[in-house]
MMTF fields as JSON, N, C-alpha, C and O atoms, coordinates in Angstrom:
{
  "mmtfVersion": "1.0.0",
  "mmtfProducer": "UNKNOWN",
  "numBonds": 267,
  "numAtoms": 268,
  "numGroups": 67,
  "numChains": 1,
  "numModels": 1,
  "chainsPerModel": [1],
  "groupsPerChain": [67],
  "chainIdList": ["A"],
  "bondAtomList": [4, 2, 8, 6, 12, 10, 16, 14, 20, 18, 24, 22, 28, 26, 32, 30, 36, 34, 40, 38, 44, 42, 48, 46, 52, 50, 56, 54, 60, 58, 64, 62, 68, 66, 72, 70, 76, 74, 80, 78, 84, 82, 88, 86, 92, 90, 96, 94, 100, 98, 104, 102, 108, 106, 112, 110, 116, 114, 120, 118, 124, 122, 128, 126, 132, 130, 136, 134, 140, 138, 144, 142, 148, 146, 152, 150, 156, 154, 160, 158, 164, 162, 168, 166, 172, 170, 176, 174, 180, 178, 184, 182, 188, 186, 192, 190, 196, 194, 200, 198, 204, 202, 208, 206, 212, 210, 216, 214, 220, 218, 224, 222, 228, 226, 232, 230, 236, 234, 240, 238, 244, 242, 248, 246, 252, 250, 256, 254, 260, 258, 264, 262],
  "bondOrderList": [1, 1, 1, 1, 1, 1, 1, 1, 1, 1, 1, 1, 1, 1, 1, 1, 1, 1, 1, 1, 1, 1, 1, 1, 1, 1, 1, 1, 1, 1, 1, 1, 1, 1, 1, 1, 1, 1, 1, 1, 1, 1, 1, 1, 1, 1, 1, 1, 1, 1, 1, 1, 1, 1, 1, 1, 1, 1, 1, 1, 1, 1, 1, 1, 1, 1],
  "groupList": [{"groupName": "MET", "atomNameList": ["N", "CA", "C", "O"], "elementList": ["N", "C", "C", "O"], "formalChargeList": [0, 0, 0, 0], "bondAtomList": [1, 0, 2, 1, 3, 2], "bondOrderList": [1, 1, 2], "singleLetterCode": "M", "chemCompType": "L-PEPTIDE LINKING"}, {"groupName": "ALA", "atomNameList": ["N", "CA", "C", "O"], "elementList": ["N", "C", "C", "O"], "formalChargeList": [0, 0, 0, 0], "bondAtomList": [1, 0, 2, 1, 3, 2], "bondOrderList": [1, 1, 2], "singleLetterCode": "A", "chemCompType": "L-PEPTIDE LINKING"}, {"groupName": "VAL", "atomNameList": ["N", "CA", "C", "O"], "elementList": ["N", "C", "C", "O"], "formalChargeList": [0, 0, 0, 0], "bondAtomList": [1, 0, 2, 1, 3, 2], "bondOrderList": [1, 1, 2], "singleLetterCode": "V", "chemCompType": "L-PEPTIDE LINKING"}, {"groupName": "THR", "atomNameList": ["N", "CA", "C", "O"], "elementList": ["N", "C", "C", "O"], "formalChargeList": [0, 0, 0, 0], "bondAtomList": [1, 0, 2, 1, 3, 2], "bondOrderList": [1, 1, 2], "singleLetterCode": "T", "chemCompType": "L-PEPTIDE LINKING"}, {"groupName": "TYR", "atomNameList": ["N", "CA", "C", "O"], "elementList": ["N", "C", "C", "O"], "formalChargeList": [0, 0, 0, 0], "bondAtomList": [1, 0, 2, 1, 3, 2], "bondOrderList": [1, 1, 2], "singleLetterCode": "Y", "chemCompType": "L-PEPTIDE LINKING"}, {"groupName": "ASN", "atomNameList": ["N", "CA", "C", "O"], "elementList": ["N", "C", "C", "O"], "formalChargeList": [0, 0, 0, 0], "bondAtomList": [1, 0, 2, 1, 3, 2], "bondOrderList": [1, 1, 2], "singleLetterCode": "N", "chemCompType": "L-PEPTIDE LINKING"}, {"groupName": "LYS", "atomNameList": ["N", "CA", "C", "O"], "elementList": ["N", "C", "C", "O"], "formalChargeList": [0, 0, 0, 0], "bondAtomList": [1, 0, 2, 1, 3, 2], "bondOrderList": [1, 1, 2], "singleLetterCode": "K", "chemCompType": "L-PEPTIDE LINKING"}, {"groupName": "LEU", "atomNameList": ["N", "CA", "C", "O"], "elementList": ["N", "C", "C", "O"], "formalChargeList": [0, 0, 0, 0], "bondAtomList": [1, 0, 2, 1, 3, 2], "bondOrderList": [1, 1, 2], "singleLetterCode": "L", "chemCompType": "L-PEPTIDE LINKING"}, {"groupName": "TRP", "atomNameList": ["N", "CA", "C", "O"], "elementList": ["N", "C", "C", "O"], "formalChargeList": [0, 0, 0, 0], "bondAtomList": [1, 0, 2, 1, 3, 2], "bondOrderList": [1, 1, 2], "singleLetterCode": "W", "chemCompType": "L-PEPTIDE LINKING"}, {"groupName": "HIS", "atomNameList": ["N", "CA", "C", "O"], "elementList": ["N", "C", "C", "O"], "formalChargeList": [0, 0, 0, 0], "bondAtomList": [1, 0, 2, 1, 3, 2], "bondOrderList": [1, 1, 2], "singleLetterCode": "H", "chemCompType": "L-PEPTIDE LINKING"}, {"groupName": "ILE", "atomNameList": ["N", "CA", "C", "O"], "elementList": ["N", "C", "C", "O"], "formalChargeList": [0, 0, 0, 0], "bondAtomList": [1, 0, 2, 1, 3, 2], "bondOrderList": [1, 1, 2], "singleLetterCode": "I", "chemCompType": "L-PEPTIDE LINKING"}, {"groupName": "ASP", "atomNameList": ["N", "CA", "C", "O"], "elementList": ["N", "C", "C", "O"], "formalChargeList": [0, 0, 0, 0], "bondAtomList": [1, 0, 2, 1, 3, 2], "bondOrderList": [1, 1, 2], "singleLetterCode": "D", "chemCompType": "L-PEPTIDE LINKING"}, {"groupName": "ARG", "atomNameList": ["N", "CA", "C", "O"], "elementList": ["N", "C", "C", "O"], "formalChargeList": [0, 0, 0, 0], "bondAtomList": [1, 0, 2, 1, 3, 2], "bondOrderList": [1, 1, 2], "singleLetterCode": "R", "chemCompType": "L-PEPTIDE LINKING"}, {"groupName": "GLY", "atomNameList": ["N", "CA", "C", "O"], "elementList": ["N", "C", "C", "O"], "formalChargeList": [0, 0, 0, 0], "bondAtomList": [1, 0, 2, 1, 3, 2], "bondOrderList": [1, 1, 2], "singleLetterCode": "G", "chemCompType": "PEPTIDE LINKING"}, {"groupName": "GLU", "atomNameList": ["N", "CA", "C", "O"], "elementList": ["N", "C", "C", "O"], "formalChargeList": [0, 0, 0, 0], "bondAtomList": [1, 0, 2, 1, 3, 2], "bondOrderList": [1, 1, 2], "singleLetterCode": "E", "chemCompType": "L-PEPTIDE LINKING"}, {"groupName": "SER", "atomNameList": ["N", "CA", "C", "O"], "elementList": ["N", "C", "C", "O"], "formalChargeList": [0, 0, 0, 0], "bondAtomList": [1, 0, 2, 1, 3, 2], "bondOrderList": [1, 1, 2], "singleLetterCode": "S", "chemCompType": "L-PEPTIDE LINKING"}, {"groupName": "GLN", "atomNameList": ["N", "CA", "C", "O"], "elementList": ["N", "C", "C", "O"], "formalChargeList": [0, 0, 0, 0], "bondAtomList": [1, 0, 2, 1, 3, 2], "bondOrderList": [1, 1, 2], "singleLetterCode": "Q", "chemCompType": "L-PEPTIDE LINKING"}, {"groupName": "CYS", "atomNameList": ["N", "CA", "C", "O"], "elementList": ["N", "C", "C", "O"], "formalChargeList": [0, 0, 0, 0], "bondAtomList": [1, 0, 2, 1, 3, 2], "bondOrderList": [1, 1, 2], "singleLetterCode": "C", "chemCompType": "L-PEPTIDE LINKING"}, {"groupName": "PHE", "atomNameList": ["N", "CA", "C", "O"], "elementList": ["N", "C", "C", "O"], "formalChargeList": [0, 0, 0, 0], "bondAtomList": [1, 0, 2, 1, 3, 2], "bondOrderList": [1, 1, 2], "singleLetterCode": "F", "chemCompType": "L-PEPTIDE LINKING"}],
  "groupTypeList": [0, 1, 2, 3, 4, 5, 6, 7, 8, 9, 7, 7, 10, 11, 12, 13, 0, 6, 6, 6, 11, 7, 6, 14, 1, 1, 13, 7, 3, 15, 9, 1, 0, 0, 6, 7, 12, 5, 5, 14, 11, 10, 3, 3, 16, 3, 10, 13, 6, 10, 17, 6, 1, 7, 13, 17, 16, 1, 11, 11, 10, 0, 14, 18, 2, 14, 6],
  "groupIdList": [1, 2, 3, 4, 5, 6, 7, 8, 9, 10, 11, 12, 13, 14, 15, 16, 17, 18, 19, 20, 21, 22, 23, 24, 25, 26, 27, 28, 29, 30, 31, 32, 33, 34, 35, 36, 37, 38, 39, 40, 41, 42, 43, 44, 45, 46, 47, 48, 49, 50, 51, 52, 53, 54, 55, 56, 57, 58, 59, 60, 61, 62, 63, 64, 65, 66, 67],
  "secStructList": [7, 3, 3, 3, 7, 2, 2, 2, 2, 2, 2, 2, 2, 2, 6, 6, 7, 7, 2, 2, 2, 2, 2, 2, 2, 2, 6, 7, 7, 2, 2, 2, 2, 2, 2, 2, 2, 6, 6, 7, 7, 7, 7, 2, 2, 2, 2, 2, 2, 2, 2, 2, 2, 2, 6, 7, 7, 4, 4, 4, 6, 7, 3, 3, 3, 7, 7],
  "xCoordList": [69.503, 68.56, 67.912, 67.744, 67.568, 66.913, 65.565, 65.32, 64.72, 63.404, 63.366, 63.981, 62.641, 62.431, 60.944, 60.261, 60.467, 59.053, 58.867, 57.871, 59.816, 59.716, 58.435, 57.843, 58.006, 56.765, 55.577, 54.667, 55.59, 54.514, 54.47, 53.4, 55.621, 55.657, 55.205, 54.521, 55.578, 55.125, 53.619, 52.942, 53.097, 51.659, 50.895, 49.856, 51.416, 50.77, 50.761, 49.757, 51.878, 51.954, 50.932, 50.22, 50.862, 49.911, 48.468, 47.627, 48.19, 46.827, 46.582, 45.489, 47.588, 47.443, 47.316, 46.666, 47.94, 47.875, 49.193, 50.254, 49.101, 50.282, 50.497, 49.618, 51.667, 51.972, 50.989, 50.621, 50.566, 49.613, 48.261, 47.545, 47.903, 46.664, 46.732, 45.763, 47.881, 48.074, 47.989, 47.338, 48.646, 48.651, 47.224, 46.884, 46.395, 45.015, 44.174, 43.404, 44.314, 43.498, 43.78, 42.867, 45.046, 45.433, 45.485, 45.659, 45.338, 45.403, 46.795, 46.949, 47.806, 49.186, 49.674, 49.194, 50.618, 51.229, 52.356, 52.826, 52.775, 53.92, 55.175, 56.026, 55.283, 56.433, 56.468, 57.531, 55.331, 55.261, 55.627, 56.334, 55.16, 55.486, 56.987, 57.575, 57.604, 59.043, 59.792, 60.755, 59.353, 60.0, 59.858, 60.802, 58.694, 58.49, 59.43, 60.069, 59.506, 60.365, 61.834, 62.582, 62.236, 63.633, 63.895, 64.971, 62.912, 63.042, 63.436, 64.286, 62.803, 63.037, 61.929, 60.878, 62.176, 61.183, 59.941, 60.035, 58.775, 57.505, 56.769, 57.132, 55.751, 55.019, 54.1, 53.734, 53.743, 52.791, 51.426, 50.656, 51.127, 49.871, 49.853, 48.832, 50.958, 51.054, 50.951, 50.273, 51.621, 51.53, 50.073, 49.583, 49.387, 47.982, 47.1, 46.201, 47.352, 46.575, 46.757, 45.798, 48.005, 48.295, 47.611, 46.975, 47.747, 47.144, 45.626, 45.015, 45.018, 43.561, 43.14, 42.173, 43.863, 43.521, 43.694, 42.934, 44.695, 44.987, 44.391, 44.427, 43.844, 43.278, 44.326, 44.137, 45.433, 46.528, 47.107, 46.606, 48.157, 48.865, 50.227, 50.709, 50.842, 52.134, 53.199, 53.997, 53.222, 54.258, 54.012, 54.857, 52.864, 52.6, 53.229, 53.371, 53.607, 54.099, 55.526, 56.131, 56.075, 57.419, 58.146, 57.542, 59.47, 60.284, 61.575, 62.019, 62.158, 63.425, 64.542, 64.442, 65.602, 66.759, 68.031, 68.076, 69.062, 70.38, 70.966, 70.829, 71.603, 72.249, 73.488, 74.157],
  "yCoordList": [38.401, 37.489, 38.159, 39.377, 37.336, 37.818, 37.113, 36.085, 37.68, 37.088, 36.475, 36.987, 35.38, 34.776, 34.479, 34.105, 34.652, 34.422, 33.177, 33.061, 32.244, 31.016, 30.25, 29.647, 30.27, 29.589, 30.18, 29.454, 31.491, 32.153, 31.652, 31.337, 31.58, 31.143, 29.69, 29.342, 28.844, 27.45, 27.363, 26.548, 28.206, 28.229, 28.634, 28.056, 29.631, 30.059, 28.925, 28.696, 28.221, 27.093, 26.031, 25.513, 25.705, 24.691, 25.07, 24.202, 26.364, 26.845, 27.198, 27.632, 27.012, 27.308, 28.797, 29.2, 29.608, 31.06, 31.587, 30.995, 32.699, 33.398, 34.62, 35.007, 35.216, 36.407, 37.536, 38.285, 37.662, 38.724, 38.464, 39.405, 37.176, 36.84, 37.278, 37.809, 37.054, 37.487, 39.008, 39.553, 39.674, 41.138, 41.678, 42.599, 41.111, 41.559, 41.17, 41.986, 39.929, 39.434, 40.186, 40.447, 40.529, 41.19, 42.71, 43.41, 43.228, 44.673, 45.228, 46.292, 44.507, 44.923, 45.84, 45.779, 46.672, 47.561, 46.821, 45.784, 47.354, 46.779, 46.857, 45.969, 47.921, 48.09, 46.984, 46.429, 46.666, 45.592, 44.254, 43.453, 44.007, 42.758, 42.665, 41.59, 43.783, 43.803, 43.46, 42.694, 44.023, 43.731, 42.246, 41.634, 41.674, 40.253, 39.405, 38.478, 39.73, 38.972, 39.024, 38.068, 40.152, 40.341, 39.988, 40.273, 39.367, 38.993, 40.182, 40.065, 41.324, 42.514, 42.638, 42.007, 43.453, 43.666, 44.343, 45.249, 43.888, 44.51, 44.848, 44.354, 45.673, 46.082, 44.969, 44.061, 45.065, 44.104, 44.279, 43.323, 45.462, 45.694, 44.866, 44.266, 44.834, 44.047, 42.557, 41.816, 42.124, 40.719, 40.378, 39.314, 41.281, 41.074, 40.95, 40.11, 41.78, 41.723, 40.383, 39.791, 39.912, 38.632, 37.496, 36.632, 37.506, 36.44, 36.428, 35.361, 37.602, 37.68, 37.129, 36.374, 37.504, 37.061, 35.544, 34.902, 34.981, 33.559, 32.7, 31.472, 33.345, 32.602, 31.811, 30.632, 32.475, 31.79, 32.687, 33.785, 32.216, 32.956, 33.39, 32.869, 34.351, 34.891, 33.804, 33.842, 32.835, 31.805, 30.825, 29.974, 30.938, 30.13, 30.74, 30.057, 32.018, 32.701, 33.213, 33.592, 33.229, 33.782, 33.056, 32.404, 33.191, 32.661, 33.459, 34.071, 33.433, 34.103, 33.084, 31.963, 33.481, 32.609, 33.353, 34.583, 32.588, 33.187, 33.689, 33.04, 34.815, 35.36, 34.604, 34.926],
  "zCoordList": [62.799, 62.176, 60.966, 60.91, 60.03, 58.813, 58.686, 59.316, 57.875, 57.641, 56.246, 55.311, 56.123, 54.811, 54.654, 55.608, 53.444, 53.135, 52.279, 51.564, 52.342, 51.556, 51.863, 50.969, 53.12, 53.492, 52.73, 52.33, 52.532, 51.788, 50.355, 49.836, 49.721, 48.315, 48.184, 47.221, 49.136, 49.118, 49.335, 48.708, 50.226, 50.485, 49.226, 48.91, 48.51, 47.258, 46.239, 45.564, 46.13, 45.191, 45.566, 44.706, 46.866, 47.336, 47.016, 46.783, 47.005, 46.757, 45.295, 44.932, 44.466, 43.047, 42.759, 41.794, 43.601, 43.434, 42.877, 43.076, 42.183, 41.694, 42.577, 43.346, 42.456, 43.256, 42.967, 43.871, 41.719, 41.381, 42.037, 42.377, 42.217, 42.909, 44.365, 44.908, 44.992, 46.378, 46.468, 47.36, 45.548, 45.551, 45.506, 46.248, 44.642, 44.514, 45.725, 46.232, 46.193, 47.304, 48.605, 49.389, 48.827, 50.071, 49.934, 50.931, 48.723, 48.515, 48.764, 49.365, 48.301, 48.515, 47.402, 46.27, 47.739, 46.748, 46.03, 46.498, 44.913, 44.189, 45.051, 45.003, 45.838, 46.723, 47.781, 48.059, 48.365, 49.366, 48.733, 49.346, 47.53, 46.84, 46.566, 46.683, 46.203, 45.959, 47.241, 47.213, 48.364, 49.64, 49.991, 50.492, 49.732, 49.983, 49.127, 49.625, 47.845, 46.927, 47.352, 47.148, 47.945, 48.342, 49.807, 50.332, 50.469, 51.884, 52.761, 53.643, 52.503, 53.305, 54.35, 54.234, 55.361, 56.406, 55.84, 55.013, 56.299, 55.945, 57.231, 58.298, 57.145, 58.333, 58.827, 58.081, 60.09, 60.644, 59.978, 59.891, 59.519, 58.799, 57.507, 57.169, 56.8, 55.576, 55.885, 55.174, 56.942, 57.351, 57.667, 57.287, 58.361, 58.687, 57.457, 57.415, 56.459, 55.215, 54.513, 54.018, 54.479, 53.832, 54.583, 53.979, 55.901, 56.713, 56.589, 56.531, 56.548, 56.399, 55.038, 54.942, 53.997, 52.643, 52.482, 51.757, 53.161, 53.006, 54.123, 54.051, 55.151, 56.266, 57.031, 57.331, 57.343, 58.019, 59.11, 59.352, 59.76, 60.797, 60.269, 59.263, 60.96, 60.522, 60.382, 59.445, 61.302, 61.21, 60.063, 59.786, 59.394, 58.209, 56.957, 55.943, 57.018, 55.817, 55.935, 54.932, 57.153, 57.323, 58.438, 59.29, 58.401, 59.496, 59.577, 58.606, 60.76, 60.974, 60.833, 61.332, 60.153, 59.918, 60.273, 60.258, 60.593, 60.86, 59.55, 58.513, 59.598, 58.396, 58.053, 57.072]
}
């Protein structure tokens, strides 16, 4: 199984946010943002930071898909 963050990008669009806004609000590194853009695995700590910044749950920003 693979992970996709398409839900996160849709959530940002719905809220009128850009990726740089998320990076600043959640205190993410450029490396973490690159991993998100490439649908790579990220730490639960990073997921927690995003969820706290956006006021959402993990299943609101990511999902697992068949490869």
